[in-house]
Each structure stands twice: as structure tokens, then as C-alpha cells.
LODOFI-856716 format. One record per residue (C-alpha): x, y, z. Coordinates in Angstrom, 3 decimals. Layout:
// residues N
east, north, up
X, Y, Z
...
END
This chain:
// residues 525
east, north, up
-2.203, -19.863, 6.327
-4.069, -21.938, 3.496
-5.520, -19.720, 0.240
-8.857, -20.526, 1.104
-8.284, -19.093, 5.245
-6.064, -15.810, 3.507
-9.844, -15.262, 1.294
-11.717, -16.267, 4.361
-10.349, -14.219, 6.507
-10.171, -11.082, 4.166
-13.567, -11.087, 3.763
-14.841, -11.282, 6.566
-12.184, -7.972, 8.094
-13.242, -5.065, 8.549
-11.412, -2.236, 9.562
-11.545, -0.479, 13.071
-11.719, 3.199, 11.687
-14.983, 4.410, 8.641
-13.459, 3.550, 5.599
-14.399, 7.104, 4.586
-11.369, 8.454, 7.029
-8.945, 6.164, 5.267
-10.154, 6.688, 1.960
-9.673, 10.944, 2.986
-6.121, 9.848, 4.429
-4.312, 7.524, 1.563
-6.100, 10.265, -1.646
-4.631, 12.923, 0.231
-1.032, 11.173, -0.507
-2.355, 10.251, -3.573
-3.544, 13.586, -4.780
-0.082, 14.739, -3.545
1.977, 12.729, -5.547
-0.607, 13.249, -8.733
-0.674, 16.706, -8.807
3.776, 17.285, -9.113
3.441, 14.976, -12.594
1.885, 18.085, -13.945
2.563, 20.737, -11.301
6.257, 21.190, -12.107
5.393, 21.187, -15.835
4.724, 25.189, -16.251
8.021, 25.976, -14.061
10.187, 24.593, -16.200
12.315, 27.717, -18.112
12.183, 29.714, -14.118
14.152, 26.148, -13.123
16.400, 26.705, -15.703
16.727, 30.274, -15.542
17.228, 30.574, -10.897
20.022, 27.438, -11.378
21.699, 28.798, -14.665
20.714, 25.225, -16.608
19.663, 25.285, -20.094
15.833, 24.101, -21.114
17.632, 20.894, -21.843
18.172, 20.149, -18.633
15.379, 21.357, -17.128
13.222, 18.762, -19.059
15.517, 16.436, -16.663
13.423, 17.080, -13.584
10.642, 15.538, -15.455
12.202, 12.287, -16.425
14.509, 11.363, -13.511
11.081, 11.466, -11.637
9.168, 9.166, -13.925
12.523, 6.679, -14.454
12.521, 6.763, -10.293
9.226, 5.955, -10.204
9.233, 3.003, -12.936
12.043, 1.043, -11.169
9.809, 1.291, -8.071
6.568, 0.213, -9.014
7.339, -3.439, -10.037
9.030, -4.256, -6.380
6.184, -2.220, -4.552
4.256, -5.364, -3.902
6.830, -7.286, -2.577
8.072, -4.794, 0.120
4.158, -3.952, 0.696
4.380, -7.433, 1.917
7.269, -7.848, 3.235
7.280, -4.259, 5.430
3.331, -4.282, 6.143
1.312, -1.905, 3.201
0.657, 0.087, 6.038
4.159, 0.920, 6.940
5.330, 0.797, 3.315
2.932, 3.693, 2.282
4.067, 5.562, 5.644
8.111, 5.354, 4.415
6.718, 6.131, 0.897
5.216, 8.979, 2.185
7.482, 10.817, 4.075
10.539, 10.067, 1.639
7.985, 11.651, -0.431
7.481, 14.477, 1.770
11.635, 15.062, 3.032
12.026, 14.961, -1.204
10.357, 17.413, -2.002
11.732, 19.816, 0.765
15.264, 19.205, -1.161
13.216, 20.022, -4.386
12.903, 23.261, -2.728
16.071, 24.189, -1.458
18.538, 22.689, -4.244
20.753, 25.136, -4.826
22.275, 23.708, -8.154
20.262, 21.819, -10.983
22.223, 18.335, -10.362
20.896, 18.731, -6.465
17.870, 19.373, -7.793
17.555, 16.314, -9.849
19.137, 14.005, -7.414
15.877, 15.298, -4.593
13.307, 14.317, -7.579
14.866, 11.069, -8.179
14.208, 9.713, -4.177
10.876, 11.677, -4.598
9.722, 9.591, -7.342
11.467, 6.227, -6.002
8.803, 7.383, -2.485
5.778, 8.433, -5.228
6.039, 5.364, -7.571
4.417, 3.144, -5.537
1.685, 5.567, -3.789
-0.920, 5.072, -6.323
-1.056, 1.614, -6.516
-0.830, 0.863, -2.377
-3.658, 3.965, -2.292
-6.331, 1.593, -4.760
-5.570, -1.488, -2.882
-6.179, -0.022, 0.424
-9.298, 1.156, -0.966
-10.467, -1.189, -2.340
-9.825, -3.667, 0.947
-11.728, -0.815, 3.144
-15.127, -0.621, 1.666
-17.277, -3.402, 1.732
-17.934, -5.332, -1.914
-21.224, -2.892, -2.593
-19.331, 0.749, -1.667
-16.533, -0.261, -4.034
-17.821, 0.939, -7.449
-18.260, 4.724, -5.344
-15.290, 4.881, -3.791
-12.856, 3.765, -7.153
-14.854, 6.207, -7.987
-13.967, 9.394, -5.959
-10.598, 7.681, -6.266
-10.402, 7.852, -9.967
-11.715, 11.899, -9.756
-9.027, 12.619, -7.270
-6.295, 11.001, -9.556
-7.563, 12.587, -12.824
-8.955, 16.292, -10.917
-5.012, 16.895, -9.477
-3.485, 17.337, -13.136
-6.091, 19.600, -13.762
-5.397, 21.551, -10.835
-1.814, 21.302, -11.198
-0.599, 23.706, -14.319
-3.074, 26.888, -12.542
-1.567, 25.871, -9.219
1.851, 26.010, -10.252
1.631, 28.721, -12.475
0.576, 31.118, -9.782
2.797, 30.350, -7.690
6.210, 30.261, -10.198
4.848, 34.146, -10.684
3.759, 34.932, -7.411
6.073, 33.603, -5.381
8.892, 31.417, -6.690
9.124, 27.749, -8.280
10.408, 26.487, -5.327
6.592, 26.943, -3.814
5.552, 23.643, -6.296
7.758, 21.412, -4.021
6.750, 23.414, -0.472
3.188, 23.092, -1.403
3.865, 19.251, -0.758
5.521, 19.771, 2.823
1.553, 20.489, 4.889
0.255, 17.799, 2.339
2.962, 15.276, 3.408
3.115, 15.922, 6.910
-1.204, 15.504, 7.680
-1.006, 12.730, 5.085
1.745, 11.005, 6.907
-0.234, 11.578, 10.509
-3.949, 10.645, 8.943
-2.166, 6.967, 7.916
-0.618, 6.228, 10.861
-4.450, 7.238, 12.786
-6.556, 5.235, 10.550
-5.167, 2.420, 8.237
-4.396, -1.036, 9.024
-3.362, -4.026, 7.400
-5.806, -6.505, 6.731
-4.710, -10.027, 8.872
-3.548, -11.937, 5.699
-0.674, -8.928, 4.811
-0.306, -9.230, 8.788
0.329, -12.465, 8.144
1.772, -12.811, 4.877
5.522, -14.623, 4.139
7.203, -12.743, 0.717
9.989, -15.502, 0.239
12.938, -13.556, -0.910
12.895, -10.622, -3.711
14.656, -11.276, -7.117
17.524, -8.903, -5.532
19.663, -9.351, -9.235
16.971, -8.649, -11.477
16.120, -5.129, -9.570
19.181, -4.547, -9.915
19.564, -4.996, -13.719
16.274, -3.458, -13.795
17.595, -0.143, -12.016
20.988, -0.125, -13.928
19.228, -0.241, -17.307
16.467, 1.959, -16.718
19.111, 4.368, -14.808
21.689, 4.289, -17.782
18.930, 4.701, -20.820
17.314, 7.679, -19.267
21.116, 9.243, -18.656
22.062, 8.827, -22.620
18.600, 10.091, -23.821
19.304, 13.274, -21.340
23.042, 13.604, -22.413
23.323, 12.083, -25.604
22.529, 15.557, -27.641
24.787, 17.438, -25.408
27.581, 15.107, -25.611
26.816, 15.209, -29.562
25.853, 10.870, -29.038
28.212, 8.593, -29.664
30.717, 10.434, -30.369
31.642, 10.693, -26.515
33.525, 7.287, -25.255
31.334, 7.204, -22.127
27.560, 7.689, -23.925
28.836, 4.800, -25.930
29.435, 2.939, -22.995
26.843, 3.529, -21.125
24.324, 2.263, -24.409
26.768, -0.731, -24.130
26.011, -1.122, -20.372
22.266, -0.484, -20.663
21.669, -3.477, -23.562
23.726, -5.856, -21.846
21.771, -4.716, -18.674
18.464, -5.076, -20.554
19.323, -8.266, -22.281
20.720, -9.545, -18.530
17.116, -8.612, -16.991
15.190, -10.737, -19.604
17.646, -14.305, -19.103
17.458, -13.733, -15.414
13.703, -13.097, -15.652
13.076, -15.717, -17.412
15.082, -18.190, -15.346
14.683, -17.775, -11.982
11.530, -19.057, -10.355
10.209, -15.496, -8.555
10.725, -12.983, -10.837
11.087, -9.625, -10.202
9.292, -8.702, -13.225
7.587, -11.713, -14.661
7.730, -11.896, -18.738
5.749, -14.595, -18.996
2.961, -12.032, -19.327
4.138, -10.839, -22.859
3.001, -14.348, -24.062
-0.268, -13.204, -24.214
-1.569, -11.397, -27.384
-3.593, -8.424, -25.740
-0.427, -7.766, -23.069
2.497, -7.537, -25.130
-0.039, -5.030, -27.728
-1.449, -2.705, -25.026
1.520, -2.428, -22.899
3.565, -1.118, -26.568
0.420, 0.785, -27.394
0.390, 2.527, -23.862
4.112, 3.293, -23.592
4.437, 4.864, -27.542
0.752, 6.625, -25.718
2.469, 7.864, -23.169
5.623, 9.429, -24.935
3.296, 11.286, -26.934
1.613, 13.016, -23.972
4.339, 13.832, -21.971
6.516, 15.156, -25.301
3.652, 17.601, -25.308
3.235, 17.889, -21.302
7.242, 18.890, -21.234
6.995, 21.244, -24.541
4.686, 23.264, -24.660
4.571, 24.818, -21.724
8.115, 25.331, -23.102
6.764, 26.692, -26.317
4.153, 29.142, -24.321
6.558, 30.105, -22.480
10.206, 31.451, -23.996
7.824, 31.888, -27.788
5.031, 33.825, -27.033
6.441, 35.074, -23.418
3.001, 33.801, -21.585
3.619, 33.900, -17.590
3.736, 30.490, -16.438
0.320, 31.638, -15.123
-1.290, 31.749, -18.416
0.870, 28.681, -19.447
-0.548, 26.764, -17.249
-4.213, 28.082, -17.678
-3.807, 27.246, -21.235
-2.392, 23.464, -20.747
-4.746, 22.689, -17.699
-7.928, 21.952, -19.497
-6.135, 19.108, -21.103
-7.212, 17.188, -17.352
-10.726, 19.022, -17.818
-11.536, 16.876, -21.614
-9.999, 13.401, -19.499
-12.058, 14.426, -17.088
-14.962, 14.248, -19.256
-14.387, 11.063, -20.941
-13.810, 8.760, -18.552
-17.257, 7.898, -17.158
-18.591, 8.416, -20.305
-16.073, 6.087, -21.577
-17.439, 3.972, -18.101
-20.809, 3.542, -19.642
-20.567, 3.239, -23.105
-17.840, 0.126, -22.150
-21.237, -1.909, -21.538
-22.996, -1.589, -24.220
-19.537, -1.251, -26.926
-16.689, -2.911, -28.366
-14.102, -0.754, -26.263
-11.529, -1.047, -29.564
-14.321, 1.485, -31.097
-14.150, 4.020, -28.041
-9.719, 3.204, -28.055
-10.096, 3.853, -32.148
-11.975, 7.288, -31.419
-9.371, 7.781, -28.555
-6.468, 7.157, -30.883
-8.113, 9.410, -33.717
-8.816, 12.815, -31.150
-5.351, 12.820, -29.852
-3.689, 12.472, -32.870
-5.665, 15.414, -34.317
-5.337, 17.943, -31.801
-1.962, 17.013, -31.359
-1.823, 17.831, -34.923
-3.346, 20.972, -34.288
-0.572, 22.086, -32.144
2.154, 21.378, -35.621
-0.163, 24.329, -36.916
1.231, 26.697, -34.276
2.312, 30.691, -35.095
3.605, 33.300, -33.462
0.418, 34.924, -32.742
-1.723, 32.632, -31.798
-4.810, 33.057, -29.964
-4.484, 30.720, -25.843
-8.335, 29.306, -27.985
-6.380, 27.686, -29.971
-3.816, 25.984, -27.780
-6.806, 25.473, -25.197
-9.146, 23.510, -27.614
-6.681, 21.271, -28.930
-5.948, 20.050, -25.378
-8.941, 19.135, -24.200
-9.719, 17.391, -27.341
-6.232, 15.821, -26.407
-7.490, 15.323, -23.075
-10.732, 13.576, -24.258
-8.748, 11.476, -26.422
-6.294, 10.188, -23.585
-10.029, 9.127, -21.353
-11.380, 7.299, -24.681
-7.518, 5.414, -24.568
-6.429, 4.605, -20.798
-9.725, 3.034, -20.013
-10.480, 0.753, -22.335
-6.886, -0.273, -23.018
-6.044, -1.492, -19.124
-8.989, -3.343, -19.452
-8.089, -5.094, -22.881
-4.805, -5.629, -21.910
-5.634, -7.243, -18.495
-8.417, -8.584, -19.545
-7.256, -12.222, -21.209
-4.804, -12.712, -18.449
-5.352, -15.174, -15.239
-6.222, -13.548, -12.459
-3.008, -14.721, -10.650
-1.576, -12.535, -13.240
-2.728, -9.409, -13.710
-1.062, -8.151, -10.481
2.631, -8.648, -12.045
0.674, -7.214, -15.163
-0.138, -4.359, -14.085
3.475, -3.690, -12.878
4.558, -3.965, -15.858
2.273, -2.016, -17.424
2.776, 0.906, -15.662
6.577, 0.561, -15.833
5.694, 1.000, -19.599
3.813, 3.571, -19.425
6.246, 5.614, -17.065
8.990, 4.279, -18.959
7.302, 5.669, -22.600
6.802, 9.217, -20.826
10.542, 9.912, -20.044
11.853, 8.431, -23.385
9.103, 10.609, -24.943
10.478, 13.928, -23.688
13.987, 12.837, -23.821
13.415, 12.252, -28.047
11.314, 15.383, -28.201
14.062, 17.407, -26.881
16.755, 16.418, -28.444
14.076, 16.671, -31.452
13.146, 20.110, -31.306
17.104, 21.101, -30.432
18.290, 19.306, -33.963
15.650, 20.577, -36.231
16.496, 24.147, -34.797
19.984, 24.039, -36.053
18.573, 22.667, -39.563
15.881, 24.859, -39.971
18.477, 27.687, -38.702
21.158, 26.567, -41.235
18.448, 26.689, -43.942
17.192, 30.437, -43.540
20.159, 31.363, -42.805
21.088, 31.575, -46.157
18.554, 34.059, -47.169
20.213, 36.359, -44.801
22.706, 37.757, -47.259
23.044, 41.885, -49.184
22.117, 39.766, -52.388
18.613, 39.030, -51.034
16.312, 41.860, -52.147
13.524, 40.901, -48.878
16.519, 40.918, -46.758
18.182, 43.855, -47.618
15.336, 45.772, -47.416
14.270, 44.598, -44.070
17.890, 45.002, -42.867
17.679, 49.170, -44.010
14.407, 49.418, -42.780
15.300, 48.646, -38.940
18.874, 50.471, -39.403
16.918, 53.477, -40.319
14.730, 53.708, -37.382
17.285, 52.909, -34.961
19.616, 55.510, -36.665
17.586, 57.788, -34.934
19.417, 56.818, -31.388
22.814, 55.518, -32.675
25.130, 55.991, -35.380
24.350, 54.779, -38.499
27.230, 51.994, -38.364
26.042, 51.340, -35.198
22.558, 50.961, -36.013
23.191, 48.711, -38.528
25.201, 46.034, -36.179
22.160, 46.780, -34.310
20.241, 45.889, -36.974
22.056, 42.794, -37.726
21.746, 41.391, -34.083
17.763, 42.165, -34.180
17.430, 40.400, -37.508
19.322, 37.204, -35.919
17.657, 37.192, -33.643
13.819, 37.278, -35.269
16.015, 33.793, -37.185
16.597, 31.608, -33.818
12.576, 32.296, -33.251
11.504, 31.482, -36.478
13.816, 28.425, -36.386
12.772, 27.449, -32.804
9.393, 27.650, -33.676
9.976, 25.079, -37.448
10.845, 22.720, -35.050
8.115, 22.825, -32.661
5.549, 22.797, -35.957
7.878, 19.636, -36.515
8.203, 17.700, -33.457
4.084, 18.288, -32.596
3.613, 17.183, -36.285
5.810, 13.812, -36.029
4.043, 13.281, -32.489
0.548, 13.079, -34.008
2.239, 11.153, -36.475
3.887, 8.502, -34.186
0.296, 8.763, -32.169
-2.052, 7.957, -35.746
0.369, 4.655, -36.122
-1.463, 2.703, -33.068
-5.032, 2.629, -34.611
-3.986, -0.170, -36.658
-2.255, -1.417, -33.254
-5.752, -0.987, -31.907
-7.585, -3.892, -33.804
-4.287, -6.379, -33.011
-6.256, -6.462, -29.938
-8.629, -9.439, -29.122
-11.821, -8.713, -28.223
-13.075, -8.993, -24.378
-16.614, -9.890, -23.500
-17.838, -8.712, -20.705
-18.957, -11.798, -18.842
-15.442, -13.370, -18.729
-15.755, -14.966, -22.599
-12.830, -14.278, -25.066
-14.268, -13.306, -28.808
-11.179, -13.325, -31.480
-11.699, -11.405, -34.203
END
């Protein structure tokens, strides 16, 4: 079929079922996948305790999911053409549902991480597939309304996630944050099978051969990189021979991937789009912004539960307003982009997000919940002001036939940035806690008058319940607990402040982007 005939067929084709039934089916699957990015974060301490793991190991539950997502996204277009978009979406939804069940019954952290990898592989293609199906199912005049509903669902899921995850964890078990996907997934599979259908150009498509070597190199690079980032701190980095070898393999795989993709006629990741300035600047900014967002997404619930002793539900209540801020910002930004240069909106968003993250750097052990909620709302506003114009500007100067590949790379960088952000912040917290502990312990000597007075006071109070020698030992133990608590607090403060600086460094990059004029002409400033 010629290109013109395929386009004409796509324009004339209409689905058999009401488009809103189709929207409900694909939105159910997408809502489930997006919900899982936030519902898990508040349950991490419970997972660590239940499976005899550290909090650092529990963060792999997030990073493994993101990496699996990133690996699948570039190949999703080829799989949709090869097997049919409906079949591929059905397979992804079924895999996600089965993997959720495996997560719920996981007896060890290793099994849980393996199940999360399968879950991420299933969920990676669900978002772009659902968007494509929605756009093709509705007539052109109703596509805006359909995408608005889709956007509300994608933004609403992260708001519900922390609330729901915290409530399920506190009242039942952390395993229910995965069990809840099972009935939703089964219903989504049934509805997709009943009402979704492929347009003629998908059914008649000839996708060609997939770049299997490129896909393999991509998977090896991302997998080894993530293992190095996740295990490096625990293994003392390059003091471990296997960490060194995995680092070498990761670098070599990346170099081979770049060489391969620049030479093959049908690359799985067409790197030639990086010749466009808007695209490489926007993709780099996206990776940095998502690193900052996901590091806070993972670390803030840990801080609230481990140091402030919040319940999972309370931690969810405190962190959920981030999504509310994003939901408020997105329609406002969509309207303002009709009248204002998107770069000014992005600059404002970077300032909001950096300032909100810096506010988290002023946390203390007696901070109120309001001091957590308001910075989260501000951070959500910043994300809304950044991501909407950033995506438009990043691909706005590309040819239309390059946009599909470019959005795949953009999403890959976004997920990879989030995964790296979580891993780096986890390592940073562990190292800085050691640094602050070494600094504070120098004051815990009998020659320090403040320490001596505190020790004597605590020992005197405890001596009413035990003998003086035992009371003094218990006093030392209590002060050691305070030392660990204060060291951890200072490490979190440092992490949030440095993350704020990292986000602020994106501000100059905003003005490296070319201005994209709405009518399609491009003005360079």
C-alpha cells in the first residue's frame, strides 16, 4: 500500500465501537501503569523490613522498573507494527498484571526486583500505545477532548498513588499495592480484547526487520549501568573487581551502540536526531529534571517514615500534593503557550522546582506537615510548567517523520534520568551520613562539657530504673541513636540542597532552545 493510500485509509477508517468505550479500555490500562510509579514509593520501608533488606536495596524496586521501561520504549513502535497494536497492548497489559501478582507473592527482595523488571517491561509501551489508539479512534474535531481526558488520567494517577499506597500498606500489607492491579488488569484485558481494533494501515503494515543487535546493546548498556549504580555503594565501588568489569561492559556497550546506530540503515534508536539543537538540549534537560524529581519521589517518603516516624498513609498525604500542583499547572500552561514564549514558562517552572527542592533542605525533626505539603505543591507546579513546553520545544524543530523516533529517545532519557537520580541520591545519602557521623562523633567525648552534661542527665534519669553502671551504658546507647539520627538528617538536607542546585543549573539551558513559532516557522534567538 502506498503512503498516500495508507494515509487516506487511516483518515476514512472509523472503529466499530463508540470511541469513548475504547478510551475507557485503554485509559484503564494506562491508569494502572502510571499509578504504579507512585503507589510503591510510600511502601518502600515496609518492603525492606518485611524482606530483610536495607532501605538502599528497597529503592531497586523503583529503579529496576524504570530501567525496564526505558529498554522497551524504543522498540515499542516496531513490535506494534509486527504483531498489531491491539495484540501488543493486550500482551503488555497481561504481562503487567501477571508481574503484579508475582510482586505481591515475592518471598525475597531478589524475586521482587525480578518481578518489577517484568512489570516495567510490560508497562513501558502501554502509555504510547494508548495515546496512538485514542488519537486514531476519535475524529479530528474530538481528539483534543480525548487527549484532555487522557492527560487528566495520567496526572490524576500519581495523586491517588501515595494516598492509596499508604492506606493499603497501613491497613493491610505492602503486597496489596501490587494486588490491586490484578482485578484492574483483568478488566482492562477484557475490554481491550472486546472494543479495540487496529486500523487498516496497521493490519497491512510491513515493519521490516528489527535492529536486534542495537536492541541487545541497549539492553546490556542500561542493565549493567543500573547494576553498577545500585550495587556500587554496597560493594565500595571500584574496590570491587566485578563492579569494575560491569562498568567496562557498560561503557563498551554504549560505545558499540552509538557506532551501530549511526551505521545501520534501520536503527532501533536513530541517534541522528541529536543533530538538532532543540532536541539534544531538551532531552538533556528532561533527564536532569527527572533525576531531581525521582530522587525526591523516592527519598522524601523514606525521610518521613524513618526519621519523622510518619505512617505510610501520612507520608502519602504529605507527598500526594505534588500531583495536585501538576494538575493545576497543565491546563494553565496549555493556555499560556498560545500567547507566550514556552521558554519563559519553562524558566518559571525551573525556578519553582528548584526553590521547592531547596525548601526541603531546611527540614528538621520537628517540621510540620504543612512544611512538606506546600513545597510539594510548588514542585508539582514547576513540573507542569516545565514538561509541557519542554516536549513541544524539543521536537518542534524536527521533521514530522522523525518525531516518532525522537519521542521514544526522549522518554528513554526521561526514565533513565529518573533511575540514575534515585541511585545517585541513595549513594549520596549513605556517604554523607558517614561524613556527618564522623564529624559529630568528635564532640562525643568526656572532655566536651555539653556532651558530659547530657550524658550525666540521661544517666541520672535512667538510674531510677537500673543500677548506675547500667544506666550509664544505656545513656551512651541513647546518645548514639541521636548521633545516627542527626547524621541521617544532615545527609537528607545536603541531598535536597544539591538537588536544588542541579535543577537550577537547567535555567541557562532553557535559553539554548530555539523558539518554536506556533504556525510552524522557527525563529532563532
